[in-house]
C-alpha positions in Angstrom: -5.9 -14.4 7.0 -4.0 -16.2 4.2 -1.0 -14.2 3.0 0.4 -14.8 -0.5 4.1 -14.9 -1.4 5.2 -14.8 -5.0 8.6 -16.2 -5.8 9.9 -14.9 -9.1 13.3 -16.6 -10.0 14.6 -18.4 -13.0 16.7 -20.8 -10.9 14.7 -24.0 -10.2 16.8 -24.8 -7.1 16.3 -21.4 -5.6 12.5 -21.5 -6.1 12.4 -25.0 -4.6 14.5 -23.9 -1.6 12.4 -20.8 -1.0 9.2 -22.8 -1.3 10.4 -25.3 1.3 11.5 -22.6 3.7 8.2 -20.6 3.4 6.1 -23.8 3.6 7.0 -24.1 7.3 4.5 -21.3 7.8 0.9 -22.5 7.5 -0.5 -19.0 7.0 1.3 -18.5 3.7 0.1 -19.3 0.2 3.1 -19.6 -2.1 3.1 -19.2 -5.9 6.2 -19.5 -8.1 7.2 -18.0 -11.5 10.2 -18.9 -13.6 10.5 -15.4 -15.1 9.6 -11.8 -14.6 7.7 -12.0 -17.9 5.5 -14.9 -16.6 4.7 -13.0 -13.4 3.9 -9.7 -15.3 1.5 -11.6 -17.6 -0.7 -12.5 -14.6 0.0 -9.5 -12.4 -3.4 -7.8 -12.9 -5.3 -10.9 -11.8 -3.2 -11.7 -8.7 -4.1 -11.1 -5.1 -2.0 -8.6 -3.1 1.1 -10.2 -1.7 4.8 -10.1 -1.0 7.2 -10.6 -3.9 10.6 -12.4 -3.6 12.2 -11.2 -6.8 15.4 -12.3 -8.4 17.4 -9.4 -9.8 19.1 -11.2 -12.7 16.7 -13.0 -15.0 16.4 -13.5 -18.8 13.7 -11.3 -20.3 12.2 -8.9 -17.8 14.8 -8.5 -15.0 13.9 -7.9 -11.4 14.4 -4.2 -12.0 12.0 -4.3 -14.9 9.4 -5.9 -12.7 10.0 -3.3 -9.9 9.6 -0.4 -12.4 6.4 -2.0 -13.8 5.0 -2.4 -10.3 6.1 1.0 -9.0 3.3 2.7 -7.1 1.2 -0.5 -7.2 0.1 -0.9 -3.5 -0.9 -4.5 -4.2 2.7 -5.8 -3.8 5.7 -5.3 -1.6 9.0 -6.5 -3.1 12.1 -8.0 -1.6 14.9 -8.4 -4.2 17.2 -11.5 -4.1 20.4 -11.7 -6.0 23.6 -13.8 -6.1 25.5 -10.9 -7.6 24.7 -8.2 -5.1 26.5 -4.9 -4.8 25.7 -1.5 -3.5 24.8 -0.2 -6.9 22.2 -2.9 -7.4 20.8 -2.3 -3.9 20.4 1.4 -4.6 18.7 0.7 -8.0 16.3 -1.8 -6.3 15.4 0.5 -3.5 14.8 3.5 -5.8 12.5 1.3 -7.9 10.4 0.6 -4.8 11.9 -2.6 -3.2 11.4 -2.9 0.5 14.8 -4.5 0.9 17.6 -6.3 -0.8 19.0 -9.8 0.1 22.1 -11.5 -1.2 22.1 -15.3 -1.9 22.8 -17.4 0.0 20.3 -15.7 2.4 19.9 -16.5 6.1 16.5 -18.1 6.6 15.7 -16.2 9.8 16.6 -12.8 8.2 14.5 -13.6 5.2 11.4 -14.6 7.2 11.7 -11.4 9.3 11.8 -9.4 6.1 8.7 -11.2 4.8 6.8 -10.3 8.0 7.9 -6.7 7.7 6.8 -6.7 4.1 3.3 -8.0 5.0 3.1 -5.3 7.7 3.9 -2.7 5.1 1.4 -4.2 2.7 -1.4 -4.2 5.3 -0.7 -0.5 6.1 -0.8 0.3 2.4 -4.1 -1.6 1.9 -5.7 0.3 4.8 -4.5 3.6 3.4 -5.7 2.6 -0.1 -9.1 1.7 1.3 -9.4 5.1 2.9 -8.5 6.9 -0.3 -10.9 4.8 -2.3 -13.7 5.5 0.2 -12.9 9.2 0.1 -12.8 9.3 -3.7 -16.1 7.5 -4.0 -17.7 10.1 -1.7 -16.2 13.0 -3.6 -17.4 11.5 -6.9 -21.0 11.9 -5.7 -20.6 15.7 -5.7 -21.9 17.8 -8.6 -19.3 20.1 -10.3 -20.8 23.2 -8.4 -20.6 21.3 -5.0 -17.0 20.5 -5.8 -16.3 24.1 -6.6 -17.8 25.2 -3.2 -15.8 22.5 -1.4 -12.6 23.7 -3.0 -13.4 27.3 -1.9 -13.9 26.0 1.7 -10.6 24.1 1.5 -8.9 27.4 0.6 -10.5 29.0 3.6 -12.9 31.3 1.8 -16.1 32.5 3.3 -19.5 31.7 1.8 -19.7 35.4 0.5 -16.4 35.2 -1.3 -17.2 31.8 -2.8 -20.5 33.2 -4.0 -18.8 36.2 -5.6 -16.2 34.0 -7.3 -18.8 31.5 -8.6 -21.2 34.3 -9.5 -24.0 32.9 -7.4 -25.8 34.1 -4.3 -24.5 33.4 -0.7 -27.8 31.5 -0.1 -27.0 29.2 -3.0 -23.6 28.6 -1.6 -25.2 27.6 1.7 -27.5 25.1 -0.2 -24.5 23.6 -2.0 -22.6 23.4 1.2 -25.4 21.6 3.0 -25.8 19.2 0.0 -22.1 18.4 -0.1 -22.0 17.7 3.7 -25.0 15.4 3.3 -23.4 13.5 0.3 -20.1 13.2 2.2 -22.0 11.9 5.2 -20.3 14.4 7.6 -21.5 16.9 10.2 -18.6 19.3 10.3 -16.4 21.2 7.9 -13.3 19.6 9.4 -14.7 16.1 8.6 -15.4 17.2 5.0 -11.9 18.6 4.7 -10.4 15.3 5.9 -12.3 13.5 3.1 -11.2 16.0 0.6 -7.6 15.7 1.7 -7.7 11.8 1.5 -9.2 12.1 -2.0 -6.4 14.5 -3.1 -8.5 17.6 -3.5 -6.1 19.8 -1.5 -3.6 21.9 -3.5 -0.1 20.5 -3.6 1.6 23.7 -2.3 
């Protein structure tokens, strides 16, 4: 599988150096951007990948890019800076960076970090796929079937769900059978796992 690395740095020499280093690996596709603004203009059309992101840039800074990408499972970011300090490291990590590397960086350390970032990205992609699959199944349910499922999630019996929804226990059984069929599950525990993945469980 080809893996994509995005270099976002306003320093031509740094971009060229990173490109040369990463080109040693034949499984990497490398794309470069001169600014955070240029990257963000294309971000919605880009494939998932690892971001090597300069912290200090004109226009959108590395921090601006991180904040924009926050909670976007498509990218894992490693921040590079020539003016590193603990304060910047904390800002970068809080904004979602995987790690923080000062220039001049050690090639071996950087390559290990890139591998770690891809491992994180692949885990995130699998998790996102599970969530999407669960949400797609839950979306097939009618509002009443969803109400019954929420009652089951909260541990209520068919009788209590029937009372709360002002329908008969027999109707609850029908809704329950229908939702199990739509979710393609045979047991309540399987249905609950899908509901959990789709975020239907209460936060408490």
